[in-house]
Steps between C-alpha positions, in 0.01 A plus 500: 500500500418320819677313791826614628570229758766244451430240761841328477856606542579438132271785401695764695666759279880487503775669309409512134131404545280703282142627561263676260550508128811330353686744280810313400356231284427141581708318764733242351323152504678268730463134590340439828753394769523137568446528869237332713186715471408712789150417622310829485164440687359828385540439124427132534170585663411743223597228243289244679205742490535545120515115470193450713304749289615340171486128598208491753295798389554641852379844612797701605330668795429155646826322402746756613410525865537120530845515332610788724401303811665172379830686432476705821532829312389820669578869498722625210548153356125431486443846344760436234370150420151653462624783285697253271226248471199729465694747283618234260151364464348841437761600237515165327398613152723799500799292630433240225512773231847606615620138548391413143731770373784327690429137412569353160195274490126545590446515872240224450798270431683593818430244781240649734721475816785682319251764387388547863862560602556744210186703592613518858838633395362746243260639756787582736708658221218708346256582777708521826804682619689182585850541354566316165781276628283390799190440293679291235720309742219416736263393225772278346543333844125436503526340154786285607312397817165407350621406147860421404823643366380517140187712567705710744740592224214578264342712770822686549533580131143614456492723807820665395326608187196615693733715719636679199239778542237608745122451463438838348753430222353152439143638476618768253672231288213256502209749493215372272353724232141449622423748780302258715776232455758762607306590823448130576869433479596813695264411785555121486146398414349287222370698211142396553510629862642833382227524247231418761629779726501746210143409401382543860666848505309615192790434266747729686831322448701737723272438791505130431881512517470674840257236624718215371811651660324523828386144453859394448619656821535304828172565682454616859340262745156622596330393837136520594388572861196268546422503866760739636579868480696594189729728702590211717571282191722774358692519826564123539582454130707808448280601210304811407130558452385434150367803305161357391369228723422584861632156591820485292858512615788502252844357573794691344731199529406146420548325834307196603147609577402139576718524811287780653287372786197696375518324159546162655200537724277645231450854637686620190583354161714549189269657244558753218341832575307488174346168600396647835330783312288255305356346811452829672315640195240224518458555874459874446241484224165649613225249552137541589307234696658194667876464507558160654621255232842562336653257255850455364454272197871417436648542843829324486765562621313719734641855515194692400272250677680554831466880470128470399435252782621749760293779347189287483535387863527857610158572334329184622514344151622162383760437233473173309829415336472266197802336350512214245840360583520324841861598577419869427188473716722379786715815456190710526409329826848559636472868430222511767185495281227326686272359224682329223337271244661294229277561199496636147427873478315448179234302693532639855321318787264783570150584376480750219435857600620464860842675509535860607865544391697273270872513428615322184878507491501298186784263388698694241831523322660688787662747271441772759726328760792391286739693722405277792488181292837501319457180298146585383583751229680233296274209601168661403411492132226675288351157448405499875252782459201325324459246776535767767255745339246224458535412871471869599170532306357189666597618848344841422174328414513309823562822694213675321258231605607526860432870541181610664323806350718801597792272584855593386769306320864579476670342196876498548791371304872536552548581131475808282432291181183633337387139425486444881371841606271714282390223272358260767318795656336602182402138426344438834304820480364389164400156636349635822299814438407498869860616571622858476863620525576767755794739538766321709723805547318647804561176679879560495504844666828690484647275228606715201526429126202257476408597150161578355314221667270333564746212550833552681840385388791529740858506375841440648643821355209716614407346833788272597260204512429199280298575190160420651174548313165572669143523355205548725160362390173522674173306447220740426241522780 
C-alpha cells in the first residue's frame, strides 16, 4: 500500500467512510449522479499522464513535471497526482488482472481512454488508503469530464466490483498456479522480468520476490554532491547522507529537488546512489603510468559524466564525453562537462590505445531502474533484447580498442538481466584476449552483499539503489 494523501475535499473521510479491508460485502452498485462533474485537477493530471504515455509514448518522468506546472499543482496536490500517475503506471498489469475479473469482455475490447480511467480508479481502491466512496466518486467524475455519461456509468459499475474486496483477497483469488507467474502478479511485474530477476539471483525465487517488491515501492530521491560539500547538500535539501557513496544524499520525502539552488546551478544533481558508485569505481581503480585521458562512451544524459568530469579535473585529467544523440549530448553539456562530442561510441573519435580510463554505461533494457521509470516495465519486451545485446557487444569492442596497455574499462548496465551483464562480458573477453577481468568489489568499499565477484550487481532490496551491474576489465600490459 502506498500514498495516503487525498488532495481534494471530496477525499476527506466522513461519517460512514471506510478505510482498510471491506468486510461487509460489495457496496450496492448505484448509477452515477447526474450532476455537473467536479473538475478535479489532481486526478485529471494523473489521467493526462496515462494518456500521454499511451498515445504519445511519453516518458512519465519528463511528462509529469510539465503537467504539474501547467496545472499549477504543488505540495500535497502535486504529491498525490504523482502517486496516482506513477503508481497506476507501475501497477498496470496487476490492475488489469483484477479489472479483467470485473469486466464481461476482454480488456482489449475496452476503449483505451476508458481503460485508463478504470486503471486510475482501481489503483486508488487497491493500492492506496483513499476511502472507497471517494475513490469511486472522484474517478466517475473524471470519466464524465473526459469521456461522457455512458462510460462514466460503466466506470462506476466496474469500480464497485473492484471495491468488493481488497488487493490481498484479489491476489489470493486470482493467484496463478505457476510460481513465477504468481510472484509476477503479486509484485506487479511482467513474467519475463520476474524470471530475469530470478535468474540473476541464482534461481532463488524468494529473494527475487524481495527484489521485485522493493522494485515496486516508491523510490527515494537520491542527490549527488558534485562540487559542494555533502554535509551542506544534506542541510539545504533536508536529506541524509547516503550509506555507500561519499557524495550521496537521500531524501526521505519526494519534494522537488529541481527547485534546489544547488541542483539548478550544477553543484549537485539528481542521481541514484548506485549510479554514483559506478562512476566512483572507475575513478578509484588502480592505474600505473599516465592517467590523463578519460572517456565516457555513452555519456547522455550526463549524470555519470558530470561526476567523472569533476574527478578528472581534480587530478589534472581530461574527460571526453561521447554521445550519439545530439539532444542527449546537449544535456551532457548542460551538466557542466567541458568536452562533449557527438559521435558513435562504436567508432570513437580517438586513436586506438590512447585512453587511460573508459566508462561504457551501455544502452540497455533498463530493468534495473523500473521503480524510477514507471511506464518502462510494461513497455519493454523480451524482443528488445537482441538488438540491445548486439549493440552492447559492438560498444565493448570499441571500448577495448580505445584502452592503452594497462588501461581500465568499467562496463555498466542498469539491468540485472544475464543477457546484458555476464554474457556480454564473457563474449568480449573471448573476442579480445588482451583483456582480463578484475574483481570489482574492492572498488565499492563498505558496500555489503556484493556476491562472489568478480562482477558486482547492486539490488534495490539489498542496497536501496537501482539494480546496477559493474564489470571491470583491464588491457594487459
